[in-house]
C-alpha positions in Angstrom: 13.2 -23.0 1.8 14.6 -23.2 -2.1 10.7 -22.8 -3.2 10.6 -19.2 -1.9 8.0 -17.5 -4.1 9.2 -14.4 -6.3 7.1 -11.5 -6.9 7.1 -9.2 -9.8 9.0 -6.3 -8.1 11.7 -9.0 -6.6 13.6 -8.6 -9.8 15.6 -5.1 -10.1 14.9 -5.3 -13.7 11.2 -5.1 -13.3 11.6 -2.1 -10.8 13.8 -0.3 -13.6 11.4 -0.9 -16.1 8.8 0.6 -13.9 10.5 3.8 -13.1 11.4 4.2 -16.9 7.8 4.2 -17.7 7.0 6.4 -15.1 9.5 8.8 -16.2 8.4 8.5 -19.9 4.8 9.0 -18.8 5.6 12.2 -16.8 7.5 13.5 -19.8 4.7 13.0 -22.0 2.3 14.7 -19.7 4.7 17.6 -19.6 4.8 17.9 -23.1 1.3 17.6 -23.7 1.1 20.7 -21.4 2.6 22.9 -24.1 0.3 21.5 -26.9 -3.2 20.8 -25.3 -5.1 24.0 -24.9 -7.0 23.9 -21.6 -10.1 25.9 -21.0 -9.2 27.5 -17.2 -11.5 29.1 -14.8 -8.8 31.1 -12.9 -5.5 32.5 -14.2 -3.2 30.5 -12.1 -4.5 27.2 -14.0 -2.2 28.6 -16.9 1.0 28.1 -15.1 3.0 25.3 -16.4 2.6 22.3 -14.2 0.2 23.7 -12.2 -1.8 20.5 -11.7 1.4 18.3 -10.7 2.3 21.0 -8.2 -1.5 20.9 -6.9 -1.4 17.2 -6.8 2.1 17.2 -5.0 0.7 19.7 -2.0 -2.4 17.7 -1.9 -0.5 14.4 -1.3 1.9 16.0 1.3 -1.1 17.7 3.2 -2.8 14.2 3.4 0.6 12.9 4.9 0.8 15.5 7.1 -3.0 15.5 8.1 -2.8 11.7 8.7 0.3 12.2 11.3 -1.8 14.8 13.1 -4.8 12.5 13.1 -2.7 9.7 14.2 -2.1 11.8 17.7 -5.9 11.9 18.1 -6.7 8.4 17.7 -3.4 6.5 18.7 -4.1 3.5 21.3 -1.6 2.1 24.0 0.4 -0.9 22.7 -1.7 -3.3 24.8 -5.1 -1.9 24.3 -6.5 -4.9 22.7 -5.0 -7.2 25.1 -6.4 -5.9 28.3 -9.8 -7.3 28.1 -7.9 -10.9 27.8 -5.6 -10.1 30.8 -8.7 -9.0 32.8 -10.5 -12.2 32.0 -7.5 -14.4 32.8 -7.5 -12.5 36.4 -10.9 -13.3 37.0 -13.3 -10.7 35.3 -16.3 -11.7 33.5 -17.6 -10.6 30.0 -21.2 -9.7 30.0 -23.3 -10.0 26.9 -26.0 -8.5 28.0 
């Protein structure tokens, strides 16, 4: 068990580097929001951080939508095992 494979994010140093690079890229994008002139179609697009707020709300709504969708498509725990159990009990599978 001494030859356990180590992955990139197993080292805390690499995780810190990733987080710092994420923070720096977010700070650069916020600074660019002051500098870059945007051609907007709607007045609310001129708000500082509009696109980041819009993206966050979009991601949160995807998560909540998937939780709602899970209720509709959820199957029982033994859904795939039922066919095997019925065949073992004497049932036959017909391919025709």
